[in-house]
Every structure is written in structure tokens, then in C-alpha cells.
N, C-alpha and C positions, 0 to 999 in steps of 0.2 A: 277746422278748417281743415286737419291735416287727417280728421276723420273721414272726411267726405270723397278724401281719396280713397282709403281704404273700402270706404260703403261704395266704391265707385259711379257715383253720383257728378265726379267729378276727375278727369283725366290726372291737372296738376295745379299744383298751388301756387301761386307769385305774389310778390309784395308792392308796396307802394313807396314811396322816397324812401328810401330806406340806406342810410352811410351807410361805410364800410364797416366802422364798427356795430351797426344792428347788424348788421349780417352776419360779422364775426357770432355773435350772438347766437345767429340762431343755427347756423353750421356746429357750432357747438354744442348745442342741447342738441341737433340731429344725431352728433357724434355718440355724445356721451350716454345717452340711456337710450338702452336697447331692447328696455320692459313691455314698449308695445307697438304692436306694427304702422301706428302713426307717427312714431316721435321719430324715425329715419327719414319721413319725409321733408326732403330742399325745393327749399321755391325754382321756381323753373327760371323763373323774372325779378328784374327789377323795375317799375316805372318809374322814371325820373322827369326832369324836364332837363330838355338837352338842344341847344343848335351853337354854332359857331362860336357866340359867345360867351354861354353855360354849358362848355364842356365836360365837363366833369373827371377828365382821362383819368385820375389815380382810381378812382369809384368803376370805368371803364375796363380798366387791368385787373384790377379786384374781379369783377364780377368773371372775364377773361378766363381768368387764369381758373376757376370754380365753375364752371362752366354755369354759371344765372346768365339767361338775356338779358344786354339793356335796351328796355322798353323808353321809348324817348316822346315827353306829349312835346309839346309847343314847338317843335322843328321850324315853324316859320314864325315863329313871334317876333324874332328882329324886326322883318318886315311891316309886323302892324303897328307894333312899338314906334316904328319910326316914323312911319305914315301920321301918327297921331301925336309925334313929339318935333321932326324934323322941323328944319322952316322949307320955305318953299314950298312951290303947290302938292297936294296931296295924289292920290291915288286916282280921285275925280277929275284931277286937272290934268291928266296924263304921267300921274305918278312924279317923285322928288329927286328924280334920276339928273335933273340940270339944274337943282337947286342949286349954290355954293356952299360946301363941309369944309368942315376945318380936316387937317388930312389924322391918322392914326398916330397914337402914341403909345406903346405899351408899357403898361402898370401892373407889373405884376405878371396876371395869367391871365389878364383878358388886357382888351386894348379898349379906347377912351375916347373919347373926343379932344380933339386939343383945345384950353381956355376954356376958362369959367364960364366964358358968354353962350358958346356951342350947346346944343339939345344933345340931350343923352342919346337920343338913336341917333343922329347925321353918324357918326362912324358910321354905326350899322349899316344905312342904308347905301351910304358910299362903299361901301367894299363889295355886297351885294349886288347892289345897281353895275359897277362897275366887273365882275362873274357874270353876271345875268348876260351884259352888250359884248363880251368880250368871246362867249361861249352862245350868241343868239338863242339865248332861252330864258324864262321866267323870272323872278327872284323865288317864286316859291319851286320849280325847278330844281333851281342852283341847292335852295337850304335844305328839301328831299333831301339831293343826290347827295350831298355831303354826310347825311345823317345815315345814311340808307353803304353808300361806300368806306365809311368809320370803323365800321361795324357796329353800327348800332340801327332797331328796329323802328322805324319814325310811324309815328301816329298820329296821325291831321283832324283836323275838323274845319267844317267851311260851315257859316252862315249863308253862302249865295245856295239857288238852284244850282246854279254851273259849280261844277269842282272850279279851285281854287288853284288850279294848274294845270287843268285839260287830264286827262287819263294816267293811271299810277302808269302805263308801260312809257309814257312820254314823261310826269314828271323821273323816274328813276335812269333817264338819258336812253330806253333802248331806241332805235331807228324805226 
């Protein structure tokens, strides 16, 4: 891959799903080997899953310090997962915003639903729905804005012809 940069077939290379220790190993190899021009080429981005419930704060801090862009896929997964698993009406029935959901309980670095009977996505849905109502935005807009505003570069897909949250400008909170 690094040879592609040297031969100018690509501008830069990135990695995907690298942990801090993986990145340290790559960066050490870049610094240690000066024998070929390709050896010193560092990754410019690391693409990982990321959303408010899978923040990977340590990885974000490391990448920021090393000037590696943290690109997050799945920034809207709490919405889709919660629709599939939360009690109450799903998105086709107007969303699960009005469904009774248990409160958030901190467990280490993440928040989970209270009680063993709570659905795994219910807490995520309740939190995102509350923020969306308070801000007058959609769930997708709230999640994409969180990623953007927290220093991550969100990438997202949609399976419908209509974008998941309207235009990009609207998603990122521009008026």
C-alpha cells in the first residue's frame, strides 16, 4: 500500500479497525526504517465503529495526538439497533420515542438499560430521542452531529432513496 503512495497512484493510505497498539506498531515501523521511501509513510486515517455508546475515547485521543483522522462508521447504529430491539412501536409506527424505556445506568465506560428485562437498545433510543426532541432534530441528525462535533469524521450509508437525516448540511446542524 505504501508503494502506491510512492508511485503516486494514491495520495495517502489509511487503516481500518486498528487499536492503539496496532497503530503504535505501524508508527514505530515508519520511524525505524529509513531504507526505502515507502517505509516512512504513515496512515492518515483509522476507520472504526463509533457512536455515543461506543466512543473509543482513548483511541480518539491517541489519533488526535498522532495527527491521524478518526473516521467512524455506524454513527447512527444506536438508532437502527434500538428500533430493532426496543419495546414499543418501531420506526414504521412513528418511532419508539413514546415507548416506556428504563433509565440509563452507568456501567464502566458505557450506559446500559436498567434491569435484566430491559431491551439492549432501549437506553440508546431514549437518550437519542430525548436529545432530538429537545433540539428539534431527527435521531440521525443528533448522532451525526455528535460524531462531527466530537472530532470524529462520520461516514454513513442509507438503504433508502431518501437520506437518513435529510441533507448533509442539515445533519451537521447548519441552518
